[in-house]
C-alpha positions in Angstrom: 138.1 95.9 107.2 134.1 96.7 106.6 132.3 98.9 108.9 129.1 100.4 108.7 129.1 103.7 107.6 127.4 106.5 109.7 125.0 108.6 107.5 125.2 111.7 110.2 128.9 112.1 109.0 128.6 114.8 106.4 132.0 113.4 104.6 130.9 109.8 104.6 127.6 110.9 103.0 129.6 113.2 100.3 131.9 110.3 99.6 129.0 108.1 99.3 127.3 110.4 96.8 130.6 111.0 94.8 131.5 107.3 94.6 127.7 106.1 93.5 128.1 108.9 90.7 131.4 107.6 89.4 130.2 104.0 89.2 127.2 104.8 87.6 128.7 106.6 85.0 131.1 103.6 84.2 128.3 101.1 84.6 126.2 103.2 82.0 128.9 103.2 79.2 129.3 99.3 80.0 125.8 98.6 79.2 125.9 100.7 76.1 124.1 103.9 77.1 125.1 106.9 75.1 123.4 109.2 77.4 122.6 108.1 81.2 119.5 109.3 82.9 120.8 111.6 85.9 120.8 110.1 89.4 118.2 111.5 91.3 119.9 111.2 94.6 121.2 114.2 96.8 123.1 114.3 100.0 120.1 114.5 101.7 118.4 111.6 100.0 121.1 109.5 100.5 120.7 110.4 104.6 117.1 109.9 104.6 117.0 106.6 102.1 116.3 104.0 105.1 119.3 102.1 103.5 122.0 100.8 105.8 125.5 101.4 104.1 128.5 99.2 104.7 132.1 100.3 103.3 135.4 99.6 102.9 137.6 102.6 103.6 141.4 103.2 103.0 144.0 104.1 105.8 143.1 107.8 105.3 139.6 107.5 105.1 138.9 107.3 101.4 135.7 105.2 100.5 136.9 102.3 98.2 133.9 100.6 98.2 130.0 100.6 99.5 127.2 98.3 99.8 123.5 99.5 101.0 120.8 97.4 102.0 117.3 97.6 103.2 114.9 95.4 104.5 111.7 94.9 102.1 109.6 92.8 104.1 110.1 90.5 107.3 113.0 87.8 106.5 114.0 89.8 103.0 116.7 91.9 102.6 117.4 93.8 99.4 120.9 94.9 98.3 120.0 98.5 96.7 123.4 99.6 96.1 126.9 98.3 95.3 129.6 100.3 94.0 133.5 100.3 94.1 135.6 103.1 93.4 136.7 103.0 89.6 140.8 102.6 90.6 139.8 99.8 92.9 137.8 97.6 90.4 138.4 93.9 90.0 140.5 93.8 93.4 137.4 91.9 95.1 136.1 94.7 96.9 132.4 94.1 95.5 132.7 90.4 96.2 134.0 91.2 100.2 131.1 93.6 100.7 128.2 91.2 99.3 129.8 88.4 101.4 129.7 90.7 104.4 126.1 91.6 104.0 125.1 87.6 103.7 127.3 86.6 106.7 126.3 89.5 108.9 122.3 89.5 108.2 121.3 86.0 109.7 117.7 87.4 110.0 117.2 87.3 106.7 116.0 84.0 104.7 115.9 86.0 101.3 118.0 88.2 99.7 117.6 90.2 96.6 119.2 92.5 94.0 119.0 94.1 90.7 121.6 94.4 88.3 121.6 95.3 84.5 121.5 92.4 82.3 124.4 93.6 80.4 126.6 94.3 83.0 128.5 91.0 82.9 131.0 91.8 85.9 127.7 92.3 88.3 125.7 89.4 86.9 128.8 87.1 87.5 129.4 88.7 91.0 125.8 87.8 92.3 126.0 84.4 90.3 129.3 83.5 92.2 127.7 84.6 95.5 124.8 82.0 95.2 122.0 84.4 93.7 119.9 82.9 91.2 118.1 85.0 88.4 114.4 85.4 89.1 113.1 87.6 86.3 114.2 90.3 83.8 112.2 93.8 83.6 112.7 96.8 81.8 114.3 99.9 83.5 113.1 103.4 82.8 116.1 104.2 80.7 115.3 101.1 78.7 118.1 99.0 80.0 117.0 95.3 80.8 117.6 94.6 84.8 118.1 90.9 86.0 116.4 90.4 89.4 118.1 88.2 91.5 117.5 86.6 94.5 118.9 84.0 97.2 117.2 81.9 99.5 118.9 80.3 102.6 
């Protein structure tokens, strides 16, 4: 079951931070980065990010996957983060989280997200979910990103 993650809960924020780092290391390897730049997020920056987080928790409270969204402009919702526990990959958690956001934000007429062009799994997930590539850009780390969007 997916629930909004309370950022006032220190344990939840710690789990988000940890999961984000685990997922980032896996993605960095998947896209061929020998050395990934450090993530700037801290406990406090996650809490004050302005993002709304949703997550899938196990029965014992372990965060299995999370998605974060932020309204960029009226009617536009940006998926800012999507992460799945490395031991839970390829179990549909990422798809489930994306679909949850799409289904539960009727105010959004457009959704946006960025993914490494070389991250075949992420690209496939967003395409399956109805996103289309809008443009490509280069990140500060030199990784090519595809910016996706979906209009309702």
